C-alpha positions, 0 to 999 in steps of 0.5 A: 124328431129327436133333433126337434125334441133336443131343440125344444128342450134347449129353447125352453131351458134358454127361456127360463134362464133369460127370465131368471136373469131378467128378474135378477137385473130388475132386483139390482136396479130396484134397490141401491146399496145401503148408504149409496145414492141412486144415481141411475139415470131413469129412462122413460118407461117402456110400454108393457106388452108382457103377457099372453095375447091371442088373435083367433083368426085364420088367415091372420093378416088384415088387409089395409083400408087402401093401398097394396096389401097381402094375398087373400083367399079367392074362395069364400064361405057361403054363409058369411063370405069370409075366407074359406079355410077349407080351400086355400086359393090365394089371389095370384092376381094380386099386383104385389106379386112378381110373375114367378111368385104369382105362378107359385101361388096359382099352383098351390091354389090348384092343389087346394081346388083339387081337394088336397092339402099342400104342405106348409111349415105349420102342418109339417111341424117345421119352424115358421118364418116371419111373418108366417110365424104369426099364424100361431093364434097366441103368443106370450111376450117377455120384456127383458132389459136387452131383448124381447122374447116371444113364445108362440102357442104351437110347437113351442116356437121362441123368437128373440128380438135384440133391443137397441142393436144394429143388424150385423153387416152380414147376418147369418140367415136363420129360421126367424131371421135377425130381429132387432127392436127399439121403443119409440114412445108408446110403440115397439118397432121390430126390424127383421132381415136374413130370414132363411130361404134354404129350407123346406116350405119357404112361404110367408102365408097359408097360400104359399106366397114365396119370399127371397133372401131380400125379405124385410119385415118391419112390425109396429106394436102398440097398446090400444083402446077399442076406438083405435082398432075398431076399423081393423077389427071390422076389416078382419071380420069381413076377411078372416075366419074366426074359429072361436066366433066374433070378438067378444063385444064385452071385452074391456081390456087393452088391445095389441095392434100390430102393423106390418110393412113387408118388402122383398124386391125378389118376390114382390113388385112393391112394399105392402102392409097388413095389420093384426089385432090381439086381445089379452088372454088371462086364461091358462096357456095350453100346450099344443104340440105338433111333432108326431101329433097325427090327431091335431096335425093329421097331415104331418109327415111322421117319420117311420121305418119300413123295418125295425132297427133293433 
């Protein structure tokens, strides 16, 4: 846990440094020197994704209206028919899964049917790979001149997206992968590769769906009004459990729609798609720590010693 605390401290210090640097850069761009003409070429304004966003659904993926989609829960709640979060039995018959991947999902489902919980990166306090990372119900987006930072609500995970840069020829695999982004009109496109596979609990969802070094995730972010996302919200209401209840019918702010395209020739038979819808959260940002939190994360393997070392 000392290593995790050290990484946390470095992450938070790095975020603070990046935000301060961004503020200085903006100040320099805003005011040309006295007696100097401002000859800076002004680019088209980027969409403003900054702020806190919350989705509130478990699981988090919304299947597409048609075509290949994510693994979903075979076990449904009796009261409303949505995914039963208390029993996670992935649909291993989903045709997106290669036979070996389907077998992994089937075995995880058997564990859940037996009344036990299998470990995943969230309940074991490990960094979460993309797209498992979106299990976090809230995230804050920080838009800097050369990068996007995403700060997630649980266990202080921070994701960096470099803007307008290519992937390295041989990217080094990492927890969140190598992510590069670009603006296309009113959309932000994020392309992620090199997501670490040599790690415990390598899965992309709560059903244990595995992935390989060939995993490639493309996300498309757009600010939307209700008409543009109502079909996704309706599909999500039929599929996913919302612990806090239905989407507020009086919500009058912007929505953040995220569309995913996911491919992995090592685990899937075909590329597939999914979506999510976030609502702005203008309330206080709560701290949710996982490490050594046996109350909120009661299945976490908290380190212990059989005898005192002092």
